[in-house]
N, C-alpha and C positions, 0 to 999 in steps of 0.2 A: 235210672241205671241204663246204660246203653246195652241193648241186646241184639241189635241187627248186625249183619255183616256189611251193610252198605253205609258208608260215611258221607256226610256233607262234604262236597269238594272243597279242598283247602284254597283253591283259586277263587272261590265265590265268597262274598262278604256274608258274615252272620246276620241274622235278623236284627232289625232295628229295635232298640230298647223302648223308644217313645211309642206310646199307644198300645203296648203289649198288654194283653189281659188273659186271664185264665178263668175257667169255670168248670164246675163238675156237674155232670148229669145227676139229678137227684137220686140218692140211694133209698129214698123213702117212698112209701105209698100212703095215701090219705083216703080214708073212707068216711063219708058223712053218715051221721046217725039221724034217726027220726027226730030227736030232740033239738037238732040244729048244731050240735057239737060235732066234733070229728075225732076219730082215732087215727093216730099217725104212728107208723112203725118203720123201722129199717128193714128192707127186704133184699137190697142189692148192695152189700158192703163193698163190692168191687166195681162200683159204677165208674165209668170212664171219665177222664179229665180231658178238657179241650183247651186250646190256646189260639189266640188270634195273633198271627205274626206277619210282619211286612218286611220287604227287602227293597233296597235301593241299589241298582246295578248300572254299570256302564253298558254301552252297546254290545261289546263282545261278551261281557259277563251275562247279559240277558240272553244272548244267543246260546251260550254254554248251558245256562240254567234250563232253558226250555228244552234243549236237546237231551240233557241229563234226565229231566223229569219224564220225558217221552220214552227214552231208550233204556235207562237204568231202572227207573221207578215204574216202568210200564204204565205210563200215563197216570202216575200218582197212586198206584195201587199197592206199592211195597213200603214197608217200614224202613226208616233210615235213622242214623244217629246224627243228631243236630246239636251244635253248641248253643245252649240257651241259658239265660239267667232266670232263675226262679227264686222263691224264698229260701230254697236250699243252697243257693249260691250259683256260681257259673260252672257249668259242666255239660257233658254229653247226655242227651236224653233221646230215647228211642221214640220216634213219632211217625205218624203217617198223615199225609195230606188228605183231608176229608173231601171226597169227590174230586175237586180240581182246584188249582190256584186261580186267582183273578189277576188279570194283566196280560201283557204289559201295558202300563199306562205311562204316558210321557210325563216325566217329572221335572224336566229341564233340558237344556242342550246336552244331548248325549247321555241322558239319565232316564232310567226306566224303573217304575215301581211295580212290585208284585205284592200280593197279599194272599193269605190262605188260612183257613181254619185247620189246625192239626189236632189229631187225637194222640194222647200220650199212652204209651204202653204201661208205664207206672206213673201215677200222678206226682206232682211236686209236694210230697208229704214226707214227714219224718216217719221212721219205722213204727209199725203197730206196737202199741204198748208205751211208747215214749210220751204220748199225749196225756198219759195219766200223771205226768210230772212236769207241768208247764213251767214251773219256777226253775227247774233244772235245765230245761231247754233254753230259757231266756238267759240264764247265767252260764251257759256252756262255753261262751267265748273266753271267760276267765277261768274256767275249771282247770284246764291243762296247766296254765301258768301257776295257779294256786297250788295244785297238787305237786308240781315239780319243785316249787319253792318250799312248801310246808311239810311234805310227806317225809317221814323219817327214813333215813338210809341205813343200810346194814354195815356201815363202816365202824 
């Protein structure tokens, strides 16, 4: 869910889909016991999510991106809303570049590549509680069609 007031500039291309990955910082803590076994428990249910994103830009887009990251994001310290595809679908997600982006790296004549690790404000997860019904989540794409077709009307 997008929560920042800063939006990814419409004149810049969205992140590349290829090579995109997401990971979560472990919400668990593990303690070894004298027997050699371990106790594992969840201690940080709100552990942050991270994603690896790359962009491919023209000369002028690269100039604009670097200036925007410096001037608007204050050298990548501010959160911004970015269009991203996650398992939830394509939408705006509030992210912050971790430390700083990598690049520009020449990717071809007049093309520059950038990459960055971003931290998510909210991870790419379904709402709390919906995970208790995985079959319903998997079948959700047909739920609306089925309900509209089969649900009795008051006519």
